[in-house]
C-alpha positions as CSV (number, residue, x, y, z in Angstrom):
1,M,-86.0,-11.6,-19.4
2,L,-86.7,-15.4,-19.0
3,E,-85.7,-16.3,-22.7
4,M,-83.2,-14.0,-22.5
5,S,-81.6,-15.8,-18.9
6,R,-81.5,-19.0,-20.6
7,R,-79.4,-17.7,-23.5
8,G,-76.5,-16.8,-21.4
9,H,-77.4,-13.2,-20.5
10,H,-77.7,-11.7,-17.0
11,I,-80.7,-9.5,-16.1
12,T,-81.3,-6.8,-13.5
13,V,-84.7,-5.7,-13.1
14,I,-84.3,-2.1,-12.3
15,A,-88.7,-1.6,-10.7
16,V,-89.2,2.3,-11.1
17,W,-92.9,2.0,-10.1
18,G,-94.6,0.0,-7.0
19,G,-93.7,-1.6,-4.1
20,E,-91.9,-5.3,-3.8
21,K,-93.6,-7.9,-5.4
22,E,-94.5,-11.6,-4.3
23,K,-93.0,-14.7,-5.7
24,T,-90.2,-13.2,-7.5
25,D,-88.4,-15.3,-5.2
26,E,-87.7,-18.0,-8.1
27,L,-87.0,-15.5,-10.6
28,P,-83.6,-16.1,-12.3
29,F,-83.1,-12.6,-11.7
30,E,-81.9,-9.6,-9.2
31,I,-85.0,-7.1,-8.6
32,I,-83.7,-4.0,-7.4
33,Y,-86.9,-1.4,-6.2
34,L,-86.3,2.4,-6.5
35,K,-86.6,4.0,-3.4
36,N,-88.8,7.0,-3.2
37,K,-86.6,8.7,-0.6
38,V,-83.6,10.9,-1.5
39,F,-80.1,9.7,0.8
40,F,-77.8,12.6,1.1
41,C,-74.9,10.7,2.1
42,V,-74.9,8.8,-1.4
43,L,-74.9,12.0,-3.2
44,S,-72.1,13.6,-1.3
45,G,-70.3,10.5,-1.8
46,L,-71.1,10.9,-6.0
47,V,-69.7,14.6,-5.7
48,L,-66.6,14.2,-3.9
49,R,-65.9,10.9,-6.0
50,F,-67.0,12.7,-9.3
51,P,-67.9,16.7,-9.0
52,L,-68.0,17.8,-12.2
53,K,-69.8,14.7,-13.9
54,T,-72.3,14.8,-11.0
55,I,-73.1,18.0,-11.0
56,R,-73.6,18.4,-14.9
57,H,-75.6,14.9,-14.7
58,L,-77.6,16.5,-12.1
59,F,-78.7,19.5,-14.3
60,L,-79.8,17.7,-16.8
61,L,-81.7,15.2,-14.4
62,K,-83.6,18.2,-13.1
63,R,-84.2,19.0,-16.6
64,Y,-86.6,15.8,-16.9
65,L,-87.3,15.1,-13.7
66,G,-87.7,18.2,-11.4
67,F,-85.4,19.1,-8.7
68,R,-86.5,16.6,-5.7
69,D,-87.5,13.6,-8.1
70,S,-83.5,14.1,-9.8
71,L,-82.1,13.9,-6.1
72,K,-83.9,10.4,-5.4
73,Y,-82.9,9.0,-8.6
74,L,-79.5,10.3,-8.4
75,S,-79.0,9.1,-4.7
76,A,-79.7,5.3,-6.2
77,Y,-76.6,5.2,-8.9
78,P,-74.3,3.5,-7.4
79,K,-76.9,0.8,-6.5
80,L,-77.8,0.8,-9.8
81,K,-73.8,1.1,-11.0
82,K,-73.0,-2.2,-9.0
83,T,-75.0,-3.9,-12.1
84,Y,-72.3,-3.5,-14.3
85,P,-74.4,-3.1,-17.2
86,D,-73.5,-3.3,-20.9
87,R,-76.6,-2.4,-22.0
88,I,-79.7,-0.8,-20.4
89,H,-83.7,-1.6,-22.2
90,A,-86.4,0.1,-21.2
91,H,-89.7,-1.8,-22.0
92,F,-92.7,1.5,-22.7
93,A,-91.1,4.3,-24.1
94,N,-92.1,6.3,-20.6
95,N,-91.1,7.5,-17.4
96,A,-89.2,4.1,-17.0
97,A,-87.5,4.5,-20.4
98,L,-86.2,7.9,-19.5
99,K,-84.4,7.2,-16.3
100,G,-83.0,4.0,-18.1
101,Y,-81.6,6.6,-20.7
102,L,-80.9,9.2,-18.6
103,F,-78.8,6.2,-16.5
104,S,-77.1,5.1,-19.5
105,K,-75.8,8.7,-20.1
106,F,-74.2,8.5,-16.9
107,I,-72.3,5.3,-16.8
108,N,-71.6,5.4,-20.6
109,A,-73.7,2.3,-21.6
110,T,-75.6,1.3,-24.1
111,F,-79.6,2.5,-24.7
112,S,-82.5,0.9,-26.1
113,C,-86.0,0.5,-25.8
114,T,-88.9,-1.0,-27.3
115,G,-92.5,0.7,-27.4
116,H,-95.9,-1.2,-27.0
117,G,-98.9,0.6,-27.4
118,S,-100.8,3.7,-25.5
119,E,-97.6,5.1,-24.3
120,L,-97.0,5.7,-28.3
121,L,-100.2,6.1,-29.4
122,L,-102.7,7.8,-27.1
123,Y,-99.9,9.2,-24.3
124,P,-96.7,10.2,-25.8
125,E,-94.6,11.3,-23.5
126,P,-92.7,14.9,-24.9
127,Y,-89.5,13.6,-24.8
128,L,-90.8,10.5,-27.1
129,K,-88.6,11.2,-30.0
130,E,-85.3,12.1,-28.4
131,L,-85.7,8.4,-26.7
132,I,-86.3,7.0,-30.3
133,I,-83.8,9.4,-31.6
134,N,-80.8,8.2,-28.6
135,A,-81.8,4.4,-28.3
136,K,-79.5,2.3,-30.1
137,P,-81.9,0.4,-31.5
138,F,-85.8,1.9,-30.9
139,I,-87.8,-1.1,-31.1
140,T,-91.8,-1.1,-31.7
141,I,-94.2,-4.3,-31.5
142,S,-96.2,-3.1,-35.1
143,N,-95.3,-2.1,-38.0
144,Y,-98.9,0.3,-37.6
145,N,-96.5,1.7,-34.3
146,K,-93.4,2.4,-36.7
147,E,-95.7,3.9,-39.4
148,L,-97.3,6.5,-37.1
149,L,-94.3,7.4,-35.4
150,T,-92.1,7.7,-38.7
151,E,-94.9,9.9,-40.2
152,K,-95.2,12.0,-37.1
153,Y,-91.9,12.7,-36.1
154,L,-90.3,12.8,-39.1
155,L,-88.3,10.2,-38.9
156,S,-86.5,7.7,-41.4
157,S,-87.6,4.5,-41.5
158,D,-84.1,2.8,-40.5
159,Q,-84.6,4.8,-37.1
160,I,-87.0,2.0,-35.9
161,V,-87.4,-1.6,-36.1
162,V,-90.4,-3.7,-35.5
163,N,-89.6,-6.9,-33.6
164,Y,-92.9,-8.9,-32.6
165,C,-93.6,-9.9,-29.4
166,G,-93.5,-14.0,-28.7
167,I,-95.3,-16.3,-26.3
168,D,-93.9,-19.7,-25.6
169,T,-96.3,-22.0,-27.9
170,D,-95.3,-25.5,-26.0
171,Y,-96.5,-24.1,-23.1
172,F,-99.5,-22.7,-24.4
173,S,-100.9,-25.3,-26.9
174,R,-103.7,-28.2,-26.5
175,T,-103.9,-31.5,-26.3
176,D,-106.6,-34.2,-27.5
177,K,-107.2,-34.7,-23.7
178,D,-108.4,-31.3,-23.4
179,K,-112.3,-31.1,-23.3
180,K,-114.5,-28.6,-23.3
181,P,-117.9,-28.0,-21.4
182,N,-121.2,-28.3,-23.2
183,V,-121.8,-24.8,-23.1
184,F,-120.7,-22.4,-25.6
185,T,-118.4,-20.4,-23.6
186,I,-116.6,-16.8,-24.4
187,I,-113.4,-15.6,-23.0
188,S,-111.7,-12.0,-22.8
189,V,-108.4,-11.4,-21.3
190,T,-108.1,-7.6,-20.5
191,A,-107.8,-4.5,-18.4
192,L,-110.9,-3.4,-16.5
193,K,-110.5,0.4,-17.7
194,P,-112.1,2.2,-20.6
195,M,-109.8,1.9,-23.0
196,K,-110.3,-1.9,-23.0
197,G,-114.0,-1.4,-24.5
198,V,-115.0,-4.4,-21.9
199,I,-118.4,-2.4,-21.7
200,Y,-119.4,-3.5,-25.6
201,L,-118.3,-7.2,-24.8
202,I,-121.1,-6.8,-22.4
203,E,-123.6,-5.2,-24.1
204,A,-123.3,-8.1,-26.7
205,C,-123.8,-10.6,-24.8
206,K,-127.0,-8.8,-23.5
207,L,-127.7,-9.2,-27.6
208,L,-127.0,-12.9,-27.6
209,K,-129.3,-13.2,-24.4
210,Q,-131.8,-12.1,-26.6
211,Q,-131.5,-14.2,-29.6
212,N,-131.7,-17.2,-26.7
213,I,-128.1,-18.3,-27.5
214,S,-127.0,-20.5,-24.3
215,Y,-123.2,-19.0,-23.3
216,N,-121.3,-18.3,-20.9
217,C,-118.9,-15.4,-21.1
218,H,-115.5,-15.2,-18.4
219,I,-114.1,-12.2,-18.1
220,I,-110.7,-12.5,-16.8
221,G,-108.6,-8.9,-15.7
222,G,-108.3,-6.7,-12.9
223,G,-108.7,-2.5,-13.0
224,N,-110.6,0.3,-11.9
225,D,-113.9,-0.6,-13.9
226,Y,-114.6,-3.7,-11.8
227,Q,-117.8,-2.5,-9.8
228,S,-119.3,-0.6,-12.7
229,L,-118.8,-3.1,-15.1
230,N,-120.1,-5.8,-12.2
231,D,-123.4,-3.1,-11.9
232,L,-123.9,-3.1,-15.5
233,I,-123.9,-7.0,-15.8
234,H,-126.8,-7.2,-13.4
235,K,-128.5,-4.0,-14.6
236,L,-128.6,-6.2,-17.9
237,N,-129.7,-9.5,-16.4
238,I,-127.2,-11.5,-17.8
239,A,-125.4,-11.9,-14.0
240,D,-126.0,-15.9,-14.9
241,S,-124.2,-15.9,-18.3
242,V,-121.2,-13.0,-17.9
243,H,-119.0,-13.7,-15.3
244,L,-116.1,-10.8,-14.1
245,L,-113.0,-13.7,-13.1
246,E,-110.8,-10.3,-11.8
247,A,-106.5,-11.2,-12.3
248,K,-105.6,-14.9,-12.9
249,S,-101.9,-16.6,-13.0
250,Q,-100.5,-17.7,-16.2
251,D,-101.6,-21.5,-15.3
252,E,-105.1,-20.4,-14.3
253,I,-105.6,-18.2,-17.7
254,R,-103.9,-21.1,-19.8
255,E,-106.6,-23.9,-18.2
256,N,-109.8,-21.3,-18.7
257,L,-108.8,-20.8,-22.5
258,K,-108.4,-25.2,-22.7
259,I,-112.3,-24.7,-21.7
260,S,-113.6,-22.0,-24.5
261,D,-114.9,-21.3,-27.6
262,V,-113.8,-18.1,-28.8
263,F,-111.8,-15.2,-27.8
264,V,-113.1,-11.8,-27.5
265,L,-111.1,-8.6,-27.5
266,P,-113.7,-5.4,-28.1
267,S,-110.2,-2.6,-27.2
268,L,-109.8,0.8,-28.0
269,S,-106.4,0.7,-28.0
270,E,-103.8,-2.0,-28.0
271,G,-100.4,-3.0,-29.5
272,I,-100.5,-6.6,-30.3
273,P,-101.8,-8.3,-27.2
274,V,-100.2,-10.8,-25.6
275,A,-103.5,-12.2,-24.9
276,V,-104.6,-12.9,-28.4
277,M,-101.3,-14.9,-29.3
278,E,-101.9,-17.0,-25.9
279,A,-105.4,-17.2,-27.1
280,M,-104.5,-18.2,-30.7
281,A,-101.5,-20.6,-29.8
282,M,-104.5,-22.6,-28.2
283,E,-106.1,-22.9,-31.1
284,L,-109.0,-20.3,-30.2
285,P,-110.7,-17.9,-33.2
286,V,-110.3,-14.3,-31.8
287,I,-112.7,-11.7,-32.5
288,A,-111.1,-8.2,-32.1
289,T,-111.3,-4.9,-32.9
290,N,-109.9,-3.9,-36.1
291,I,-107.4,-1.2,-34.6
292,T,-103.4,-0.1,-34.6
293,G,-101.6,-3.6,-34.7
294,L,-104.3,-6.4,-34.5
295,P,-105.1,-6.7,-38.0
296,E,-101.0,-7.7,-38.1
297,I,-101.9,-11.0,-36.4
298,I,-105.9,-11.7,-36.8
299,D,-106.2,-12.2,-40.7
300,D,-110.2,-11.4,-40.8
301,G,-112.0,-14.4,-42.3
302,V,-109.1,-16.7,-41.6
303,N,-107.8,-17.3,-38.3
304,G,-110.9,-14.8,-36.6
305,Y,-112.5,-11.6,-37.2
306,L,-112.2,-7.7,-37.4
307,V,-114.7,-5.5,-36.1
308,P,-115.4,-2.3,-35.7
309,P,-114.5,-0.6,-32.2
310,Q,-117.8,0.5,-29.9
311,D,-119.9,-2.3,-32.2
312,P,-121.8,-4.4,-30.1
313,K,-124.4,-5.5,-32.6
314,T,-121.2,-6.4,-35.0
315,L,-119.3,-8.1,-32.3
316,A,-122.6,-10.0,-31.3
317,D,-123.4,-10.5,-34.9
318,K,-119.4,-12.4,-35.5
319,I,-120.0,-14.3,-32.2
320,T,-123.2,-16.1,-33.2
321,D,-121.5,-16.5,-36.4
322,L,-119.2,-18.9,-34.7
323,Y,-121.5,-20.2,-32.4
324,N,-123.3,-21.8,-35.1
325,N,-120.3,-22.8,-37.1
326,T,-118.3,-25.8,-35.0
327,E,-116.4,-26.1,-38.1
328,K,-115.4,-23.0,-38.9
329,R,-114.2,-22.7,-35.4
330,T,-112.0,-25.7,-35.5
331,V,-110.5,-24.1,-38.8
332,F,-110.1,-20.8,-37.5
333,G,-108.7,-22.1,-34.5
334,K,-105.9,-24.0,-36.3
335,A,-105.5,-21.1,-38.4
336,A,-104.7,-19.0,-35.2
337,R,-102.0,-21.2,-34.0
338,Q,-100.4,-22.0,-36.9
339,T,-99.9,-17.8,-36.9
340,I,-98.7,-17.7,-33.9
341,V,-96.1,-20.6,-34.7
342,E,-94.7,-19.0,-37.8
343,K,-94.7,-15.3,-36.2
344,F,-95.3,-14.9,-32.8
345,N,-92.9,-17.6,-31.4
346,L,-90.9,-16.8,-28.5
347,K,-87.6,-18.3,-29.0
348,T,-87.7,-17.0,-33.0
349,N,-88.3,-13.4,-31.6
350,V,-86.2,-13.2,-28.8
351,A,-83.6,-14.4,-31.1
352,K,-84.7,-11.7,-33.6
353,F,-84.5,-9.0,-30.7
354,E,-80.7,-10.2,-29.4
355,N,-79.4,-10.2,-33.3
356,L,-80.8,-6.5,-33.3
357,V,-78.7,-5.2,-29.7
358,I,-75.9,-7.4,-31.3
359,N,-75.6,-5.4,-34.3
360,S,-75.7,-2.3,-32.6
361,G,-73.0,-2.6,-30.8
362,S,-72.7,-4.0,-27.3
363,V,-74.1,-6.7,-26.5
364,N,-72.3,-10.5,-26.6
365,P,-73.5,-14.0,-24.9
366,E,-73.0,-13.8,-21.4
367,S,-73.2,-9.9,-21.1
368,S,-75.4,-7.8,-18.5
369,F,-78.8,-6.1,-19.3
370,S,-80.7,-4.0,-16.7
371,E,-84.2,-3.9,-17.3
372,Y,-86.4,-0.7,-16.8
373,P,-90.3,-2.4,-16.7
């Protein structure tokens, strides 16, 4: 969104879930938080101004959202409509995308959507096919996702386009001045929840300890599994080496990447994670599970390693291999950054996104977007 703003597009963010967040004042776009209440005076005004259109639309909303949620959402329309969007774009093909799509029908704006990972692969909504068909375009972040969706929903290949996410490769870059500590350092940036497989990294760390390997493992991220994972670390007697650092800012993540030797992602479900892109841009070899879109960014044995999911023994073996081979870590790290520069560069891929939506017929420079995150 920041890159689109720099390119001259006017962005308004519609926050469907959660309360107001801190540190948003410096962002160059407005954020509208949907209120969890019904404004009957607003609804009455809509009915008086657009009686037939409003009543028909309310029945459409009710089919997807239920009666009370339909009233809540419809009563936010006048405030949303003041953004005058040319296009409504949703990230993640879930409830937020559905609401973006429904609002686009009311104001006759173009709707597009980017589908990412678990909402496509693990928890697809019953209306997912409808979102795909009606989005102009429907974008996803990996070829794996596209192939799975086209086969599952019997779609033609041109109904889904692939556009990789990207990162700022100038911001995530290493300099000769960056110094690593003497101890071998493993880093993982992920959510602390079952599908992320952090338990298997912790179990792999126990195996490293049994081999008398000296290391530090920093796991950055928040989530409901914090306490259970912390208990496991202490149970395995590796609390002196394995540290749960909770969620960190982008600057803090970059500083932690600078002092690390290898990045590990033991996940059971992913799209193509931005955390992996950031680590690779910082010239870290990545060891990740051989699932979904990860083989599209990690070339096994060239810029990192792919391992089977739920396999702490193989994970530990690959960490040990890189621990014992400084030159291989350097070679993998250089190749990793080259992959990001060539395929996952923020500016390049935002330009591709911009071209996709322009070609679908609604966006021009200085246009207005509403983003549903």
